C-alpha positions, 0 to 999 in steps of 0.5 A, a space after each residue: 102071744 095071746 094069753 087067756 083071761 084066767 092065766 097069771 099076769 105076764 112078768 115083764 122085764 124092764 118095767 121098773 121095780 116090781 110092786 103090787 100094781 098090774 100095768 094096763 098099757 094103752 099104747 094107742 094114746 101115744 099117737 095123740 100125745 105125740 101129735 098125730 092128726 094135728 095140723 102143722 099150722 093155723 090154715 085149713 091147708 095145713 093138715 086140719 083134720 076137721 077140714 078133711 073129715 067131711 070128704 070121707 064117708 060117714 063111717 070112715 070119718 066117724 061122722 054121725 050127722 051132717 048139717 048144712 053148716 056143721 057136722 057131728 063127729 066122734 072124738 078119735 081120742 074120747 074122754 068117755 064112750 060116745 064123746 063127740 064134737 059138733 064142728 063147723 065145716 068152715 075153718 074158723 078158730 073163734 066162736 065170735 067168727 061164726 055166722 048166725 046160721 053156723 051158730 044156730 046149727 052148732 047149737 041145734 046139733 048139740 041139742 040133737 047130740 044130747 038127745 041121741 046120747 040119752 036114747 042110745 046110752 042112757 047118759 045121765 048128764 053131759 060136759 059140753 064146751 069149747 076150748 078157745 085157743 091153745 092156752 085154754 087147752 084146745 088140741 086143735 085151736 085153729 078149727 073151732 069144735 064143741 065137745 059133747 061128753 056124756 056122763 053117768 053116775 059113778 063113771 069116775 071109777 078107779 081107772 082114771 083116778 088111780 090108773 090115769 086110764 079111761 076104759 072104753 067099752 065099745 069100738 068107735 065104729 060101733 058107737 058111731 053106728 049106734 048114735 047115728 041110728 039114735 039121732 033125732 030126725 
């Protein structure tokens, strides 16, 4: 049952000892925690989402830009609104395995992503990087991808620090459309 925004918080039985905290439930995160969309093995045919995304429409795959060797796609489990990744089409795990043209296009799409994010959302800064290997934190280690995470002054508020929750103010489909429209020609 839906409640109005002005109603009193619903008391939930079974959530532990009552305290001063209200709970913000984010059940959609459980899919990521439990490994949804993670490949079953290291090969392209093992269910690699980065290999299957390009076969989808831009809207369904959350693809913002397609290049010849690399594409830009929104992160399905973003750290911040607008968090995207530049991904080579070729199933390759290590940065040193990229060809010259793949490396150049990965860099170019990353630069374009920064421009689009500044234009569309006024990003003040960025975290950009790759986690190479599972021990380095790569969620999908078998297929190289570079994260481009926009940042704004004051974007670390109480929610992630105290609530371990990130508030995203926009649906991914709307973010994809906004960034695709702002992408430099």
